[in-house]
PyMOL CGO cylinders between C-alpha atoms (Angstrom):
from pymol import cmd
from pymol.cgo import CYLINDER

trace = [
    CYLINDER, -14.74, 102.50, 182.86, -13.68, 105.26, 185.24, 0.3, 1, 1, 1, 1, 1, 1,
    CYLINDER, -13.68, 105.26, 185.24, -14.15, 108.95, 184.51, 0.3, 1, 1, 1, 1, 1, 1,
    CYLINDER, -14.15, 108.95, 184.51, -10.79, 110.11, 185.85, 0.3, 1, 1, 1, 1, 1, 1,
    CYLINDER, -10.79, 110.11, 185.85, -7.52, 108.42, 186.74, 0.3, 1, 1, 1, 1, 1, 1,
    CYLINDER, -7.52, 108.42, 186.74, -4.77, 110.33, 188.51, 0.3, 1, 1, 1, 1, 1, 1,
    CYLINDER, -4.77, 110.33, 188.51, -1.32, 109.18, 187.48, 0.3, 1, 1, 1, 1, 1, 1,
    CYLINDER, -1.32, 109.18, 187.48, 0.93, 109.67, 190.48, 0.3, 1, 1, 1, 1, 1, 1,
    CYLINDER, 0.93, 109.67, 190.48, 4.20, 108.13, 191.67, 0.3, 1, 1, 1, 1, 1, 1,
    CYLINDER, 4.20, 108.13, 191.67, 2.62, 104.85, 192.78, 0.3, 1, 1, 1, 1, 1, 1,
    CYLINDER, 2.62, 104.85, 192.78, 0.81, 104.34, 189.47, 0.3, 1, 1, 1, 1, 1, 1,
    CYLINDER, 0.81, 104.34, 189.47, 3.97, 105.22, 187.54, 0.3, 1, 1, 1, 1, 1, 1,
    CYLINDER, 3.97, 105.22, 187.54, 5.88, 102.60, 189.52, 0.3, 1, 1, 1, 1, 1, 1,
    CYLINDER, 5.88, 102.60, 189.52, 3.14, 100.03, 188.80, 0.3, 1, 1, 1, 1, 1, 1,
    CYLINDER, 3.14, 100.03, 188.80, 3.25, 100.90, 185.10, 0.3, 1, 1, 1, 1, 1, 1,
    CYLINDER, 3.25, 100.90, 185.10, 7.05, 100.52, 185.06, 0.3, 1, 1, 1, 1, 1, 1,
    CYLINDER, 7.05, 100.52, 185.06, 6.72, 97.05, 186.59, 0.3, 1, 1, 1, 1, 1, 1,
    CYLINDER, 6.72, 97.05, 186.59, 3.96, 95.91, 184.20, 0.3, 1, 1, 1, 1, 1, 1,
    CYLINDER, 3.96, 95.91, 184.20, 5.18, 94.37, 180.94, 0.3, 1, 1, 1, 1, 1, 1,
    CYLINDER, 5.18, 94.37, 180.94, 2.16, 95.43, 178.87, 0.3, 1, 1, 1, 1, 1, 1,
    CYLINDER, 2.16, 95.43, 178.87, 2.89, 99.09, 179.62, 0.3, 1, 1, 1, 1, 1, 1,
    CYLINDER, 2.89, 99.09, 179.62, 6.63, 98.69, 178.98, 0.3, 1, 1, 1, 1, 1, 1,
    CYLINDER, 6.63, 98.69, 178.98, 5.92, 97.02, 175.62, 0.3, 1, 1, 1, 1, 1, 1,
    CYLINDER, 5.92, 97.02, 175.62, 3.51, 99.76, 174.57, 0.3, 1, 1, 1, 1, 1, 1,
    CYLINDER, 3.51, 99.76, 174.57, 5.53, 102.74, 175.82, 0.3, 1, 1, 1, 1, 1, 1,
    CYLINDER, 5.53, 102.74, 175.82, 9.31, 102.30, 175.33, 0.3, 1, 1, 1, 1, 1, 1,
    CYLINDER, 9.31, 102.30, 175.33, 10.23, 105.14, 177.70, 0.3, 1, 1, 1, 1, 1, 1,
    CYLINDER, 10.23, 105.14, 177.70, 8.89, 102.98, 180.55, 0.3, 1, 1, 1, 1, 1, 1,
    CYLINDER, 8.89, 102.98, 180.55, 11.43, 100.28, 179.69, 0.3, 1, 1, 1, 1, 1, 1,
    CYLINDER, 11.43, 100.28, 179.69, 14.17, 102.90, 179.94, 0.3, 1, 1, 1, 1, 1, 1,
    CYLINDER, 14.17, 102.90, 179.94, 12.77, 104.01, 183.31, 0.3, 1, 1, 1, 1, 1, 1,
    CYLINDER, 12.77, 104.01, 183.31, 12.67, 100.37, 184.49, 0.3, 1, 1, 1, 1, 1, 1,
    CYLINDER, 12.67, 100.37, 184.49, 16.34, 99.98, 183.57, 0.3, 1, 1, 1, 1, 1, 1,
    CYLINDER, 16.34, 99.98, 183.57, 17.23, 103.13, 185.51, 0.3, 1, 1, 1, 1, 1, 1,
    CYLINDER, 17.23, 103.13, 185.51, 15.16, 102.03, 188.50, 0.3, 1, 1, 1, 1, 1, 1,
    CYLINDER, 15.16, 102.03, 188.50, 16.77, 98.58, 188.55, 0.3, 1, 1, 1, 1, 1, 1,
    CYLINDER, 16.77, 98.58, 188.55, 20.28, 99.93, 188.13, 0.3, 1, 1, 1, 1, 1, 1,
    CYLINDER, 20.28, 99.93, 188.13, 20.01, 102.19, 191.15, 0.3, 1, 1, 1, 1, 1, 1,
    CYLINDER, 20.01, 102.19, 191.15, 22.69, 101.18, 193.55, 0.3, 1, 1, 1, 1, 1, 1,
    CYLINDER, 22.69, 101.18, 193.55, 22.35, 101.04, 197.29, 0.3, 1, 1, 1, 1, 1, 1,
    CYLINDER, 22.35, 101.04, 197.29, 23.14, 104.35, 198.79, 0.3, 1, 1, 1, 1, 1, 1,
    CYLINDER, 23.14, 104.35, 198.79, 23.89, 105.40, 202.30, 0.3, 1, 1, 1, 1, 1, 1,
    CYLINDER, 23.89, 105.40, 202.30, 21.96, 108.55, 201.66, 0.3, 1, 1, 1, 1, 1, 1,
    CYLINDER, 21.96, 108.55, 201.66, 18.25, 107.73, 201.45, 0.3, 1, 1, 1, 1, 1, 1,
    CYLINDER, 18.25, 107.73, 201.45, 17.51, 111.37, 200.69, 0.3, 1, 1, 1, 1, 1, 1,
    CYLINDER, 17.51, 111.37, 200.69, 19.47, 111.17, 197.42, 0.3, 1, 1, 1, 1, 1, 1,
    CYLINDER, 19.47, 111.17, 197.42, 17.78, 107.89, 196.48, 0.3, 1, 1, 1, 1, 1, 1,
    CYLINDER, 17.78, 107.89, 196.48, 14.36, 109.42, 197.21, 0.3, 1, 1, 1, 1, 1, 1,
    CYLINDER, 14.36, 109.42, 197.21, 15.20, 112.50, 195.11, 0.3, 1, 1, 1, 1, 1, 1,
    CYLINDER, 15.20, 112.50, 195.11, 16.36, 110.28, 192.23, 0.3, 1, 1, 1, 1, 1, 1,
    CYLINDER, 16.36, 110.28, 192.23, 13.09, 108.31, 192.33, 0.3, 1, 1, 1, 1, 1, 1,
    CYLINDER, 13.09, 108.31, 192.33, 11.08, 111.54, 192.28, 0.3, 1, 1, 1, 1, 1, 1,
    CYLINDER, 11.08, 111.54, 192.28, 13.09, 112.80, 189.30, 0.3, 1, 1, 1, 1, 1, 1,
    CYLINDER, 13.09, 112.80, 189.30, 12.55, 109.51, 187.47, 0.3, 1, 1, 1, 1, 1, 1,
    CYLINDER, 12.55, 109.51, 187.47, 8.81, 109.62, 188.17, 0.3, 1, 1, 1, 1, 1, 1,
    CYLINDER, 8.81, 109.62, 188.17, 8.55, 113.21, 186.98, 0.3, 1, 1, 1, 1, 1, 1,
    CYLINDER, 8.55, 113.21, 186.98, 10.48, 112.41, 183.80, 0.3, 1, 1, 1, 1, 1, 1,
    CYLINDER, 10.48, 112.41, 183.80, 8.00, 109.59, 183.06, 0.3, 1, 1, 1, 1, 1, 1,
    CYLINDER, 8.00, 109.59, 183.06, 5.11, 112.00, 183.66, 0.3, 1, 1, 1, 1, 1, 1,
    CYLINDER, 5.11, 112.00, 183.66, 6.70, 114.52, 181.30, 0.3, 1, 1, 1, 1, 1, 1,
    CYLINDER, 6.70, 114.52, 181.30, 7.06, 111.80, 178.67, 0.3, 1, 1, 1, 1, 1, 1,
    CYLINDER, 7.06, 111.80, 178.67, 3.37, 110.94, 179.08, 0.3, 1, 1, 1, 1, 1, 1,
    CYLINDER, 3.37, 110.94, 179.08, 2.43, 114.62, 178.74, 0.3, 1, 1, 1, 1, 1, 1,
    CYLINDER, 2.43, 114.62, 178.74, 4.49, 114.89, 175.55, 0.3, 1, 1, 1, 1, 1, 1,
    CYLINDER, 4.49, 114.89, 175.55, 3.02, 111.83, 173.85, 0.3, 1, 1, 1, 1, 1, 1,
    CYLINDER, 3.02, 111.83, 173.85, 1.00, 112.23, 170.67, 0.3, 1, 1, 1, 1, 1, 1,
    CYLINDER, 1.00, 112.23, 170.67, -2.78, 112.05, 171.00, 0.3, 1, 1, 1, 1, 1, 1,
    CYLINDER, -2.78, 112.05, 171.00, -2.97, 108.54, 169.57, 0.3, 1, 1, 1, 1, 1, 1,
    CYLINDER, -2.97, 108.54, 169.57, -0.66, 107.21, 172.29, 0.3, 1, 1, 1, 1, 1, 1,
    CYLINDER, -0.66, 107.21, 172.29, -2.63, 109.05, 174.97, 0.3, 1, 1, 1, 1, 1, 1,
    CYLINDER, -2.63, 109.05, 174.97, -5.80, 107.36, 173.75, 0.3, 1, 1, 1, 1, 1, 1,
    CYLINDER, -5.80, 107.36, 173.75, -4.00, 104.02, 173.96, 0.3, 1, 1, 1, 1, 1, 1,
    CYLINDER, -4.00, 104.02, 173.96, -2.89, 104.81, 177.52, 0.3, 1, 1, 1, 1, 1, 1,
    CYLINDER, -2.89, 104.81, 177.52, -6.45, 105.69, 178.51, 0.3, 1, 1, 1, 1, 1, 1,
    CYLINDER, -6.45, 105.69, 178.51, -7.64, 102.42, 177.02, 0.3, 1, 1, 1, 1, 1, 1,
    CYLINDER, -7.64, 102.42, 177.02, -5.06, 100.43, 179.02, 0.3, 1, 1, 1, 1, 1, 1,
    CYLINDER, -5.06, 100.43, 179.02, -5.99, 102.29, 182.20, 0.3, 1, 1, 1, 1, 1, 1,
    CYLINDER, -5.99, 102.29, 182.20, -9.71, 101.85, 181.42, 0.3, 1, 1, 1, 1, 1, 1,
    CYLINDER, -9.71, 101.85, 181.42, -10.48, 105.51, 181.92, 0.3, 1, 1, 1, 1, 1, 1,
    CYLINDER, -10.48, 105.51, 181.92, -11.83, 108.45, 179.94, 0.3, 1, 1, 1, 1, 1, 1,
    CYLINDER, -11.83, 108.45, 179.94, -9.62, 111.18, 181.45, 0.3, 1, 1, 1, 1, 1, 1,
    CYLINDER, -9.62, 111.18, 181.45, -6.12, 111.26, 182.91, 0.3, 1, 1, 1, 1, 1, 1,
    CYLINDER, -6.12, 111.26, 182.91, -4.59, 113.76, 185.30, 0.3, 1, 1, 1, 1, 1, 1,
    CYLINDER, -4.59, 113.76, 185.30, -0.84, 113.86, 185.94, 0.3, 1, 1, 1, 1, 1, 1,
    CYLINDER, -0.84, 113.86, 185.94, 0.30, 114.49, 189.52, 0.3, 1, 1, 1, 1, 1, 1,
    CYLINDER, 0.30, 114.49, 189.52, 3.89, 115.70, 189.80, 0.3, 1, 1, 1, 1, 1, 1,
    CYLINDER, 3.89, 115.70, 189.80, 5.82, 115.38, 193.06, 0.3, 1, 1, 1, 1, 1, 1,
    CYLINDER, 5.82, 115.38, 193.06, 8.50, 117.71, 194.36, 0.3, 1, 1, 1, 1, 1, 1,
    CYLINDER, 8.50, 117.71, 194.36, 11.32, 116.78, 196.72, 0.3, 1, 1, 1, 1, 1, 1,
    CYLINDER, 11.32, 116.78, 196.72, 9.37, 118.56, 199.45, 0.3, 1, 1, 1, 1, 1, 1,
    CYLINDER, 9.37, 118.56, 199.45, 6.46, 116.16, 199.03, 0.3, 1, 1, 1, 1, 1, 1,
]
cmd.load_cgo(trace, "trace")
């Protein structure tokens, strides 16, 4: 078991794609639906900004979870501590 796991954009995307996380945390299913419904856009900058906003909304949902759900998340991630890493449109 790891001491610390940093939840960043890449881990959020992996969690969205993993069924066990989506089944345990319903907000990830909603995020998966939003991610899959994103249409092709000529403007990659807008698409990138939308992905960042989606990732940050998932991180906010994780931060707002009750303690029991956070313990369950730590168990699934096999870690003792979790740190959330938010991303801005600047990087």
